[in-house]
PDB file of N, CA, C and O in Angstrom:
ATOM      1  N   MET A   1      21.389   4.658  -2.700  1.00  0.00           N
ATOM      2  CA  MET A   1      20.696   5.050  -1.342  1.00  0.00           C
ATOM      3  C   MET A   1      19.841   4.176  -0.847  1.00  0.00           C
ATOM      4  O   MET A   1      18.878   3.963  -1.585  1.00  0.00           O
ATOM      5  N   GLU A   2      19.866   3.508   0.306  1.00  0.00           N
ATOM      6  CA  GLU A   2      18.528   2.650   0.797  1.00  0.00           C
ATOM      7  C   GLU A   2      17.761   3.375   1.481  1.00  0.00           C
ATOM      8  O   GLU A   2      18.204   4.287   2.179  1.00  0.00           O
ATOM      9  N   MET A   3      16.621   3.119   1.402  1.00  0.00           N
ATOM     10  CA  MET A   3      15.511   3.649   2.013  1.00  0.00           C
ATOM     11  C   MET A   3      15.060   2.879   3.330  1.00  0.00           C
ATOM     12  O   MET A   3      15.264   1.667   3.400  1.00  0.00           O
ATOM     13  N   GLU A   4      14.526   3.476   4.241  1.00  0.00           N
ATOM     14  CA  GLU A   4      14.171   2.837   5.414  1.00  0.00           C
ATOM     15  C   GLU A   4      12.583   2.952   5.615  1.00  0.00           C
ATOM     16  O   GLU A   4      12.076   4.072   5.685  1.00  0.00           O
ATOM     17  N   TRP A   5      11.929   1.982   5.692  1.00  0.00           N
ATOM     18  CA  TRP A   5      10.351   2.196   5.726  1.00  0.00           C
ATOM     19  C   TRP A   5       9.996   1.666   7.064  1.00  0.00           C
ATOM     20  O   TRP A   5      10.665   0.881   7.735  1.00  0.00           O
ATOM     21  N   PRO A   6       8.717   2.266   7.398  1.00  0.00           N
ATOM     22  CA  PRO A   6       8.217   1.938   8.831  1.00  0.00           C
ATOM     23  C   PRO A   6       7.951   0.391   9.203  1.00  0.00           C
ATOM     24  O   PRO A   6       7.660  -0.309   8.233  1.00  0.00           O
ATOM     25  N   LYS A   7       7.997  -0.144  10.249  1.00  0.00           N
ATOM     26  CA  LYS A   7       7.728  -1.472  10.399  1.00  0.00           C
ATOM     27  C   LYS A   7       6.154  -1.618  10.429  1.00  0.00           C
ATOM     28  O   LYS A   7       5.442  -0.749  10.932  1.00  0.00           O
ATOM     29  N   CYS A   8       5.656  -2.778   9.855  1.00  0.00           N
ATOM     30  CA  CYS A   8       4.335  -2.942   9.896  1.00  0.00           C
ATOM     31  C   CYS A   8       3.845  -3.197  11.493  1.00  0.00           C
ATOM     32  O   CYS A   8       4.347  -4.039  12.236  1.00  0.00           O
ATOM     33  N   LEU A   9       2.916  -2.416  11.792  1.00  0.00           N
ATOM     34  CA  LEU A   9       2.383  -2.561  13.162  1.00  0.00           C
ATOM     35  C   LEU A   9       1.464  -3.748  13.546  1.00  0.00           C
ATOM     36  O   LEU A   9       1.145  -3.967  14.714  1.00  0.00           O
ATOM     37  N   LYS A  10       1.091  -4.437  12.588  1.00  0.00           N
ATOM     38  CA  LYS A  10       0.168  -5.659  12.635  1.00  0.00           C
ATOM     39  C   LYS A  10       0.963  -6.843  12.816  1.00  0.00           C
ATOM     40  O   LYS A  10       0.582  -7.661  13.653  1.00  0.00           O
ATOM     41  N   CYS A  11       2.253  -7.104  12.004  1.00  0.00           N
ATOM     42  CA  CYS A  11       2.795  -8.348  12.207  1.00  0.00           C
ATOM     43  C   CYS A  11       4.368  -7.835  12.771  1.00  0.00           C
ATOM     44  O   CYS A  11       5.128  -8.737  13.122  1.00  0.00           O
ATOM     45  N   GLU A  12       4.684  -6.908  12.829  1.00  0.00           N
ATOM     46  CA  GLU A  12       5.716  -6.565  13.353  1.00  0.00           C
ATOM     47  C   GLU A  12       7.046  -7.182  12.895  1.00  0.00           C
ATOM     48  O   GLU A  12       8.058  -7.196  13.596  1.00  0.00           O
ATOM     49  N   ILE A  13       6.932  -7.808  11.372  1.00  0.00           N
ATOM     50  CA  ILE A  13       7.986  -8.527  10.793  1.00  0.00           C
ATOM     51  C   ILE A  13       8.259  -7.691   9.534  1.00  0.00           C
ATOM     52  O   ILE A  13       9.405  -7.288   9.332  1.00  0.00           O
ATOM     53  N   GLY A  14       7.164  -7.383   8.591  1.00  0.00           N
ATOM     54  CA  GLY A  14       7.407  -6.572   7.536  1.00  0.00           C
ATOM     55  C   GLY A  14       7.554  -5.175   7.653  1.00  0.00           C
ATOM     56  O   GLY A  14       7.468  -4.590   8.733  1.00  0.00           O
ATOM     57  N   GLU A  15       7.783  -4.601   6.531  1.00  0.00           N
ATOM     58  CA  GLU A  15       7.973  -3.213   6.518  1.00  0.00           C
ATOM     59  C   GLU A  15       6.738  -2.645   5.566  1.00  0.00           C
ATOM     60  O   GLU A  15       6.405  -3.329   4.598  1.00  0.00           O
ATOM     61  N   LEU A  16       6.075  -1.425   5.836  1.00  0.00           N
ATOM     62  CA  LEU A  16       5.274  -0.674   4.973  1.00  0.00           C
ATOM     63  C   LEU A  16       5.822  -0.020   3.829  1.00  0.00           C
ATOM     64  O   LEU A  16       6.585   0.917   4.064  1.00  0.00           O
ATOM     65  N   VAL A  17       5.545  -0.379   2.396  1.00  0.00           N
ATOM     66  CA  VAL A  17       5.936   0.257   1.416  1.00  0.00           C
ATOM     67  C   VAL A  17       5.183   0.901   0.659  1.00  0.00           C
ATOM     68  O   VAL A  17       4.208   0.258   0.269  1.00  0.00           O
ATOM     69  N   PRO A  18       5.290   2.215   0.206  1.00  0.00           N
ATOM     70  CA  PRO A  18       4.344   2.959  -0.608  1.00  0.00           C
ATOM     71  C   PRO A  18       4.108   2.324  -2.152  1.00  0.00           C
ATOM     72  O   PRO A  18       4.974   1.740  -2.804  1.00  0.00           O
ATOM     73  N   LEU A  19       2.865   2.556  -2.529  1.00  0.00           N
ATOM     74  CA  LEU A  19       2.684   2.112  -4.011  1.00  0.00           C
ATOM     75  C   LEU A  19       1.901   3.460  -4.571  1.00  0.00           C
ATOM     76  O   LEU A  19       1.094   4.136  -3.934  1.00  0.00           O
ATOM     77  N   SER A  20       2.319   3.656  -5.834  1.00  0.00           N
ATOM     78  CA  SER A  20       1.411   4.863  -6.548  1.00  0.00           C
ATOM     79  C   SER A  20       0.640   4.335  -7.537  1.00  0.00           C
ATOM     80  O   SER A  20       0.654   3.139  -7.825  1.00  0.00           O
ATOM     81  N   ASP A  21      -0.081   5.216  -8.112  1.00  0.00           N
ATOM     82  CA  ASP A  21      -0.884   4.749  -9.136  1.00  0.00           C
ATOM     83  C   ASP A  21      -1.207   6.033 -10.148  1.00  0.00           C
ATOM     84  O   ASP A  21      -0.463   7.012 -10.216  1.00  0.00           O
ATOM     85  N   TYR A  22      -2.375   5.886 -10.887  1.00  0.00           N
ATOM     86  CA  TYR A  22      -2.741   6.952 -11.829  1.00  0.00           C
ATOM     87  C   TYR A  22      -3.931   7.107 -11.580  1.00  0.00           C
ATOM     88  O   TYR A  22      -4.644   6.149 -11.281  1.00  0.00           O
ATOM     89  N   GLY A  23      -4.419   8.455 -11.661  1.00  0.00           N
ATOM     90  CA  GLY A  23      -5.895   8.752 -11.597  1.00  0.00           C
ATOM     91  C   GLY A  23      -6.612   8.579 -12.800  1.00  0.00           C
ATOM     92  O   GLY A  23      -6.014   8.088 -13.757  1.00  0.00           O
ATOM     93  N   ARG A  24      -8.037   8.971 -12.928  1.00  0.00           N
ATOM     94  CA  ARG A  24      -8.763   8.859 -13.856  1.00  0.00           C
ATOM     95  C   ARG A  24      -8.327   9.507 -15.120  1.00  0.00           C
ATOM     96  O   ARG A  24      -8.474   8.878 -16.168  1.00  0.00           O
ATOM     97  N   GLU A  25      -7.781  10.755 -15.134  1.00  0.00           N
ATOM     98  CA  GLU A  25      -7.246  11.637 -15.803  1.00  0.00           C
ATOM     99  C   GLU A  25      -5.733  11.423 -16.378  1.00  0.00           C
ATOM    100  O   GLU A  25      -5.110  12.133 -17.168  1.00  0.00           O
ATOM    101  N   GLY A  26      -5.342  10.210 -15.725  1.00  0.00           N
ATOM    102  CA  GLY A  26      -3.973   9.954 -16.129  1.00  0.00           C
ATOM    103  C   GLY A  26      -3.000  10.561 -15.142  1.00  0.00           C
ATOM    104  O   GLY A  26      -1.841  10.160 -15.256  1.00  0.00           O
ATOM    105  N   SER A  27      -3.241  11.438 -14.209  1.00  0.00           N
ATOM    106  CA  SER A  27      -2.250  12.002 -13.434  1.00  0.00           C
ATOM    107  C   SER A  27      -1.817  11.164 -12.340  1.00  0.00           C
ATOM    108  O   SER A  27      -2.588  10.485 -11.661  1.00  0.00           O
ATOM    109  N   SER A  28      -0.553  11.227 -12.182  1.00  0.00           N
ATOM    110  CA  SER A  28       0.359  10.340 -11.033  1.00  0.00           C
ATOM    111  C   SER A  28      -0.366  10.517  -9.681  1.00  0.00           C
ATOM    112  O   SER A  28      -0.622  11.671  -9.337  1.00  0.00           O
ATOM    113  N   ILE A  29      -0.697   9.565  -8.936  1.00  0.00           N
ATOM    114  CA  ILE A  29      -1.125   9.567  -7.429  1.00  0.00           C
ATOM    115  C   ILE A  29      -0.170   8.909  -6.651  1.00  0.00           C
ATOM    116  O   ILE A  29      -0.183   7.681  -6.568  1.00  0.00           O
ATOM    117  N   MET A  30       0.893   9.791  -5.909  1.00  0.00           N
ATOM    118  CA  MET A  30       2.072   9.167  -5.274  1.00  0.00           C
ATOM    119  C   MET A  30       1.497   8.756  -3.829  1.00  0.00           C
ATOM    120  O   MET A  30       0.707   9.458  -3.196  1.00  0.00           O
ATOM    121  N   TYR A  31       1.991   7.558  -3.411  1.00  0.00           N
ATOM    122  CA  TYR A  31       1.584   6.817  -2.349  1.00  0.00           C
ATOM    123  C   TYR A  31       0.032   6.648  -1.879  1.00  0.00           C
ATOM    124  O   TYR A  31      -0.464   6.874  -0.775  1.00  0.00           O
ATOM    125  N   LYS A  32      -0.581   6.169  -3.104  1.00  0.00           N
ATOM    126  CA  LYS A  32      -1.884   5.882  -3.010  1.00  0.00           C
ATOM    127  C   LYS A  32      -2.061   4.742  -1.811  1.00  0.00           C
ATOM    128  O   LYS A  32      -3.052   4.728  -1.081  1.00  0.00           O
ATOM    129  N   ALA A  33      -1.047   3.858  -1.713  1.00  0.00           N
ATOM    130  CA  ALA A  33      -1.367   2.788  -0.781  1.00  0.00           C
ATOM    131  C   ALA A  33      -0.054   2.398  -0.324  1.00  0.00           C
ATOM    132  O   ALA A  33       0.963   2.535  -1.005  1.00  0.00           O
ATOM    133  N   TRP A  34      -0.100   1.779   1.153  1.00  0.00           N
ATOM    134  CA  TRP A  34       1.064   1.350   1.693  1.00  0.00           C
ATOM    135  C   TRP A  34       0.699  -0.084   1.889  1.00  0.00           C
ATOM    136  O   TRP A  34      -0.464  -0.307   2.226  1.00  0.00           O
ATOM    137  N   VAL A  35       1.617  -1.220   1.710  1.00  0.00           N
ATOM    138  CA  VAL A  35       1.380  -2.490   1.939  1.00  0.00           C
ATOM    139  C   VAL A  35       2.545  -3.127   2.542  1.00  0.00           C
ATOM    140  O   VAL A  35       3.660  -2.786   2.147  1.00  0.00           O
ATOM    141  N   CYS A  36       2.421  -4.017   3.457  1.00  0.00           N
ATOM    142  CA  CYS A  36       3.280  -4.751   4.128  1.00  0.00           C
ATOM    143  C   CYS A  36       4.127  -5.764   3.158  1.00  0.00           C
ATOM    144  O   CYS A  36       3.568  -6.366   2.241  1.00  0.00           O
ATOM    145  N   THR A  37       5.473  -5.895   3.431  1.00  0.00           N
ATOM    146  CA  THR A  37       6.167  -6.619   2.597  1.00  0.00           C
ATOM    147  C   THR A  37       6.211  -7.965   3.114  1.00  0.00           C
ATOM    148  O   THR A  37       7.030  -8.696   2.558  1.00  0.00           O
ATOM    149  N   ASN A  38       5.585  -8.421   3.963  1.00  0.00           N
ATOM    150  CA  ASN A  38       5.505  -9.942   4.656  1.00  0.00           C
ATOM    151  C   ASN A  38       4.266 -10.406   3.762  1.00  0.00           C
ATOM    152  O   ASN A  38       3.182  -9.841   3.904  1.00  0.00           O
ATOM    153  N   PRO A  39       4.445 -11.505   2.782  1.00  0.00           N
ATOM    154  CA  PRO A  39       3.301 -11.747   2.177  1.00  0.00           C
ATOM    155  C   PRO A  39       2.147 -12.542   3.077  1.00  0.00           C
ATOM    156  O   PRO A  39       0.989 -12.607   2.664  1.00  0.00           O
ATOM    157  N   GLU A  40       2.529 -13.102   4.262  1.00  0.00           N
ATOM    158  CA  GLU A  40       1.677 -13.830   5.006  1.00  0.00           C
ATOM    159  C   GLU A  40       0.782 -12.818   5.948  1.00  0.00           C
ATOM    160  O   GLU A  40      -0.189 -13.264   6.561  1.00  0.00           O
ATOM    161  N   CYS A  41       1.139 -11.506   6.026  1.00  0.00           N
ATOM    162  CA  CYS A  41       0.525 -10.537   6.597  1.00  0.00           C
ATOM    163  C   CYS A  41      -0.605  -9.855   5.918  1.00  0.00           C
ATOM    164  O   CYS A  41      -1.737  -9.856   6.401  1.00  0.00           O
ATOM    165  N   GLY A  42      -0.266  -9.202   4.661  1.00  0.00           N
ATOM    166  CA  GLY A  42      -1.132  -8.690   3.803  1.00  0.00           C
ATOM    167  C   GLY A  42      -1.778  -7.370   4.263  1.00  0.00           C
ATOM    168  O   GLY A  42      -2.776  -7.013   3.639  1.00  0.00           O
ATOM    169  N   TYR A  43      -1.336  -6.598   5.279  1.00  0.00           N
ATOM    170  CA  TYR A  43      -1.948  -5.560   5.785  1.00  0.00           C
ATOM    171  C   TYR A  43      -1.668  -4.335   4.896  1.00  0.00           C
ATOM    172  O   TYR A  43      -0.504  -4.169   4.530  1.00  0.00           O
ATOM    173  N   ASN A  44      -2.609  -3.466   4.513  1.00  0.00           N
ATOM    174  CA  ASN A  44      -2.649  -2.164   3.475  1.00  0.00           C
ATOM    175  C   ASN A  44      -3.484  -1.080   4.088  1.00  0.00           C
ATOM    176  O   ASN A  44      -4.520  -1.214   4.739  1.00  0.00           O
ATOM    177  N   LEU A  45      -2.899  -0.072   3.790  1.00  0.00           N
ATOM    178  CA  LEU A  45      -3.837   1.324   3.756  1.00  0.00           C
ATOM    179  C   LEU A  45      -3.948   1.683   2.505  1.00  0.00           C
ATOM    180  O   LEU A  45      -2.982   1.574   1.750  1.00  0.00           O
ATOM    181  N   ARG A  46      -5.132   2.162   2.089  1.00  0.00           N
ATOM    182  CA  ARG A  46      -5.328   2.645   0.771  1.00  0.00           C
ATOM    183  C   ARG A  46      -6.210   3.985   0.686  1.00  0.00           C
ATOM    184  O   ARG A  46      -7.080   4.182   1.534  1.00  0.00           O
ATOM    185  N   ILE A  47      -6.029   4.694  -0.112  1.00  0.00           N
ATOM    186  CA  ILE A  47      -6.629   5.975  -0.317  1.00  0.00           C
ATOM    187  C   ILE A  47      -7.527   5.813  -1.581  1.00  0.00           C
ATOM    188  O   ILE A  47      -6.928   5.561  -2.626  1.00  0.00           O
ATOM    189  N   ASP A  48      -8.984   5.932  -1.630  1.00  0.00           N
ATOM    190  CA  ASP A  48      -9.742   5.701  -2.658  1.00  0.00           C
ATOM    191  C   ASP A  48     -10.951   6.811  -2.646  1.00  0.00           C
ATOM    192  O   ASP A  48     -11.877   6.782  -1.835  1.00  0.00           O
ATOM    193  N   ASN A  49     -10.787   7.822  -3.707  1.00  0.00           N
ATOM    194  CA  ASN A  49     -11.741   8.663  -3.591  1.00  0.00           C
ATOM    195  C   ASN A  49     -11.749   9.519  -2.324  1.00  0.00           C
ATOM    196  O   ASN A  49     -12.845   9.820  -1.852  1.00  0.00           O
ATOM    197  N   GLY A  50     -10.596   9.952  -1.713  1.00  0.00           N
ATOM    198  CA  GLY A  50     -10.349  10.796  -0.442  1.00  0.00           C
ATOM    199  C   GLY A  50     -10.707   9.959   0.788  1.00  0.00           C
ATOM    200  O   GLY A  50     -10.746  10.599   1.839  1.00  0.00           O
ATOM    201  N   GLU A  51     -11.006   8.511   0.866  1.00  0.00           N
ATOM    202  CA  GLU A  51     -11.347   7.941   2.057  1.00  0.00           C
ATOM    203  C   GLU A  51     -10.173   6.853   2.186  1.00  0.00           C
ATOM    204  O   GLU A  51      -9.657   6.257   1.240  1.00  0.00           O
ATOM    205  N   ILE A  52      -9.862   6.716   3.508  1.00  0.00           N
ATOM    206  CA  ILE A  52      -8.766   5.928   3.699  1.00  0.00           C
ATOM    207  C   ILE A  52      -9.473   4.433   4.279  1.00  0.00           C
ATOM    208  O   ILE A  52     -10.345   4.347   5.143  1.00  0.00           O
ATOM    209  N   SER A  53      -8.911   3.466   3.635  1.00  0.00           N
ATOM    210  CA  SER A  53      -9.703   1.985   4.012  1.00  0.00           C
ATOM    211  C   SER A  53      -8.187   1.135   4.443  1.00  0.00           C
ATOM    212  O   SER A  53      -7.108   1.339   3.886  1.00  0.00           O
ATOM    213  N   MET A  54      -8.418   0.201   5.511  1.00  0.00           N
ATOM    214  CA  MET A  54      -7.491  -0.416   6.127  1.00  0.00           C
ATOM    215  C   MET A  54      -7.679  -1.982   6.058  1.00  0.00           C
ATOM    216  O   MET A  54      -8.805  -2.416   6.304  1.00  0.00           O
ATOM    217  N   GLY A  55      -6.729  -2.809   5.764  1.00  0.00           N
ATOM    218  CA  GLY A  55      -6.805  -4.122   5.835  1.00  0.00           C
ATOM    219  C   GLY A  55      -7.706  -4.870   4.824  1.00  0.00           C
ATOM    220  O   GLY A  55      -8.055  -6.032   5.034  1.00  0.00           O
ATOM    221  N   ARG A  56      -8.117  -4.098   3.594  1.00  0.00           N
ATOM    222  CA  ARG A  56      -8.743  -4.868   2.720  1.00  0.00           C
ATOM    223  C   ARG A  56      -7.973  -6.080   2.302  1.00  0.00           C
ATOM    224  O   ARG A  56      -6.778  -6.153   2.589  1.00  0.00           O
ATOM    225  N   THR A  57      -8.604  -7.080   1.614  1.00  0.00           N
ATOM    226  CA  THR A  57      -8.028  -8.037   1.074  1.00  0.00           C
ATOM    227  C   THR A  57      -7.317  -7.525  -0.334  1.00  0.00           C
ATOM    228  O   THR A  57      -8.021  -6.832  -1.068  1.00  0.00           O
ATOM    229  N   ILE A  58      -6.181  -7.777  -0.687  1.00  0.00           N
ATOM    230  CA  ILE A  58      -5.390  -7.530  -1.785  1.00  0.00           C
ATOM    231  C   ILE A  58      -4.943  -8.476  -2.518  1.00  0.00           C
ATOM    232  O   ILE A  58      -4.504  -9.470  -1.941  1.00  0.00           O
ATOM    233  N   GLY A  59      -4.934  -8.427  -3.910  1.00  0.00           N
ATOM    234  CA  GLY A  59      -4.610  -9.538  -4.913  1.00  0.00           C
ATOM    235  C   GLY A  59      -4.273  -9.152  -6.144  1.00  0.00           C
ATOM    236  O   GLY A  59      -4.262  -7.947  -6.395  1.00  0.00           O
ATOM    237  N   LEU A  60      -3.956 -10.048  -7.081  1.00  0.00           N
ATOM    238  CA  LEU A  60      -3.389  -9.416  -8.280  1.00  0.00           C
ATOM    239  C   LEU A  60      -4.513  -8.919  -9.146  1.00  0.00           C
ATOM    240  O   LEU A  60      -5.625  -9.448  -9.153  1.00  0.00           O
ATOM    241  N   SER A  61      -4.110  -7.673 -10.020  1.00  0.00           N
ATOM    242  CA  SER A  61      -5.296  -7.139 -10.953  1.00  0.00           C
ATOM    243  C   SER A  61      -5.071  -8.133 -12.275  1.00  0.00           C
ATOM    244  O   SER A  61      -4.030  -8.687 -12.626  1.00  0.00           O
ATOM    245  N   GLY A  62      -6.372  -8.173 -12.881  1.00  0.00           N
ATOM    246  CA  GLY A  62      -6.226  -8.762 -14.432  1.00  0.00           C
ATOM    247  C   GLY A  62      -5.729  -7.733 -15.267  1.00  0.00           C
ATOM    248  O   GLY A  62      -5.558  -8.024 -16.450  1.00  0.00           O
ATOM    249  N   LYS A  63      -5.449  -6.520 -14.863  1.00  0.00           N
ATOM    250  CA  LYS A  63      -5.251  -5.595 -16.037  1.00  0.00           C
ATOM    251  C   LYS A  63      -3.789  -5.961 -16.506  1.00  0.00           C
ATOM    252  O   LYS A  63      -3.287  -5.382 -17.470  1.00  0.00           O
TER     253      LYS A  63
END
């Protein structure tokens, strides 16, 4: 089954796809971030400690 994701409103080329993470106690956090699939765009939305941030620079983690 193929999923359809929303188009990125910034670049209108990529799609916004969800990413999940784990909380401090190890519980799963579904859809913690949405990122654009266009590597040249880099647009993202994140939820951190209940606050929404948009467009922060993203990169690879050393973890």
